[in-house]
N, C-alpha and C positions, 0 to 999 in steps of 0.2 A: 466419389467425392462426398464430403459431409454436406448435409442439407442445411441451408441457412434460412432463417425466418426473422424479418425485421432486424437484420444485421447481427443477430445472435447466432453464434455457431452451434449447429445441432448435429448430434451424432446418431447414427443408426445403432440398434442393439448389437449388430455384428461388429461394428467398429469398436464400440466400448468393450465388448466381450474380448475381442482380440487384443485390445490395448492392455487389458487386465489379465489376460491369459486364462480366462474361464470360458465355459461353454455358453453359447448364445441362449440355450434353453434356461440355464441357471439365471442369466441376466434378466431374461423376460419374466421369470418368476419373481425376482426382486422388484422389478417395476410393478408388476401386477399386485404385489403385496404392499406397495406403497413405500418401499425402502428407497427407491430412486424416483424422483419426480420426472415425469415424462409427458410429452404431448402426443397427439395422434395426427397423422396426415389425413387428408380427405379419403385416402384409400385404407385407413385404419392402421397404418404402420406406426410403431412406437418411435418417437424421436426425443432425444435427451439433450438439453442445453449443456454446453461445455461446463458452465459454472455449477450445474447440478451434478454432473458427472464428477467434477473435482471435489465437490462437497462430500459425495458418497465415498470417494477414495480416501479423503482425509479422515472422515469420521470412522471408517472401518479399518484404517491403516492397510488397505489393500495394496499389494505390490502392483507396479506398472511395468510390464515387460516390454511393451512397445509404445513408448511415449510419443513417437512420431505420429501415431494415429490420433493423438490429442493435439497435434500441432506443436509439440515440444521436443523436437529431435535432439536439442542440445542437452536434455536431461541425461542422456547416455554418454558413455565415453569418459574423458578426463574429468568432466564436471561431477561425476558420481563420487569422486574422492570426498569423504566426509570431513576431512580435517579443516579447521578454521584457517590454518596457515595456507592451505591451497587456495582458499577464497581470496586471501590477501594477495597471493601470487597472481591470480587471474586479474584482480583489480590493478595491481602494479603494472602488469603487462598491457592493461587497457583492452582486454579481450571481452567485448560485450556478450558474445555467444556463451563463453564458459561461465562468466559471472551470472548470466541469466539462468543457465542450466543448473548451476550450483544452488541458487536460491529457489528455483522451481522444484528441484528435487527435495529440498528440505520442507518446502510448503506442502507438496504432495504427501510427504511422510507425516504431516500433522503439525509442524511448527506454525504458529500464527505469524502473520505479517508483523505484528508489534514485537513479538519475541525475536524475529530475525533482525528487525531494525535496532532493537536495544542490544542485541548480542553481537553476531558476526559483523554486521554492517558498521555499527558504531565503533567496534574495536579495530577493524581493519582500516576504516577511513581516518580514525584518530592517529593510528600508526603511520599511515601514508602522509597525513597532514603535518607530521613532525619532520619529515625528510628535508624540508627546505633549510633546516638549521645546519645540516651537515652535508647536503648534496646540492651541487650546482643546478641539477635538473629537477630538484624536488617540487617546485611549483608546477612545472609542466606535467610531471607524473601525477600530482594531486588533481589537476584539472582534467586530465585524461581519465583518471580513475573515477572522478565524479560523474563524468559523462557516461561511462560504462555502467556505473551504479544506477543512475537515473533510468537508463534503458531497461535494466533488469527489474527495477521496482515498478516501472510502467507495465511490464509483463505481469507482475503480481497484481497490480491494480486492475488490469483487464480481467483477471480471474474473479474479482470481487463481484462485479455485475449487480449493483444495488437495484432494487425495484424502481420502476418508473415513478411511482409515487412514494417518496421517502422524505424524512426530515432533512433539511439542508444544513450543511456545515460550511462556514466561510473562514478562510484562513489567509494569513499574509505574513511577510517578513518586513520589519520596519525599514523606512527610508535609510539609505547609506549602509544597509546590511546586504552584502552580495551573495550570501549563501543560498544555494538552490535546494540542496538535498533535504534539510530538516523539514521544511514546510511541505515538500512533495511527499515525504514519508508520512507526515501527519495526515495529508489528504488520503493517502492509500490506506492508512490504518482505519480512519473513520468510515471509509467506503467498505472496508472488509467486514464491518458489523452492521451494514445496512443503511448508512446515511449517503446522501449525495453531496459530494464535496466540490466546492469552488475554491481553487487555490490561486490567489493573486500573485504568489511567488515573491521573489526578492525585491528589495528596494521599492517598497510600496508606500507612498505618502498617506497620511491619515485621511486626507480628502478622498482618496480613491477607496479606502476602506469604508468610509461613510457612504459613498455613492453605491458601492457594491452591497452594503447592508440594506440600504433603502430599496434597491432593485430586487433583492432576493429574500429579504426577511428570514434569515437563517435562525435555526434553533440553537446552534452552537457556533461560537466564534473562537478561533485560536490565533494567538500571536506567537511566532517563533523567533526568538532573539538570540542569534549566535554571536553577532558582533556587539561591541559595547554600545549601549543606548545612552545618549547624552541626557542630562537632566531635563532640558527643554523638550526634547522629543518624548521622553518618558511621560512628562506631564501632559503633553498633547494627546498621546495615545491613551493614557490613563483617564483623561477627561472624557474622551469618546467612550471608552469601555464603561466608565461609571454611569454614563447617560443612557446605556442600552436598557431596553425594557427588562423587567424582572423575569419574564418568560424565556429570555435568552441566556444560555449558559456561556460564560466567557472564561477561557483558560489561557494562561501564558506559560511558555516553556522555552527551552534552549539554554545554552550554557551561560548566557548573559541576561537572563530574564529578571534578575533580582530587582531592578528599579521599577518593574511593573507589578510586583507581587501584591502591592497594596490595593490594586484595582480589580483583580480577577483571581480566580482559583489557580494555584500554582501546580503544574505537573512536571515531574522530573524525568519521566520515562514515557515511551510510547505505550507501554502496557497500562499506565495510569490514564493516558488519553483514551485508550481503547475502552477502559472501564467507564469513563464519563460518557462516551458516545453510546456504549451499549445500554446504559441507564436511560438515555434519551430515547433510543429506539424502543425500549420496553416501556416507556412512559413512566419511569420511576425516578427521574432526575429531580 
């Protein structure tokens, strides 16, 4: 069984070597050369955090022949189908295991979380979201697909593992906006580059945003507006954003964020949000 330390999943060199289909001696050499970050047990054995193992696999584009050893058995089988149409099919069927496997496989192969969100996730969910116009069960299918997608992105978020001491990002979706996925994706993206995200989620009043800000003092604030923002609500959110300290970077995004653009930096994609968060982590924002 993998060794755990402070709830972080740790792998032995044998487990990671077997997962990658390489010799354990080769893997130990990579660890000793500093190519893979590892800790030592009291007995001197090398142990590798899952996030560090995944980082090495992604950076080197190493194949994973036994993903079950990394706790990702769903990466094999039907989920290995590379086509975007298969991803939409798994979402339509509401199969969280295959959706998760498809996204994890692309992530292990080197795609960033932001790229996955902007590409296959956005495309498939938009297509599924249009079904209500001509299918009686379209709303049910969209809600089921959203749940499967959230579960899959949660698995990607678990891969991010930001450091315990990291700049904080705070995000929310405005009141009367029921969409779960966009702000959850934003939280996952900022964590993937080393921030610690607090996502207040859908239907969040401005008062709750203010309270969360005062409690956490984030360096980055994002607002994800998918539903139409009324002029009064835009003014209330904008007034709060405008009053934030200069040291806080505020961004607005989502398909209906236009009424908020005068109050904060506008981002149209998750890749743009990723760039803002990366600059903060590097101290260059």
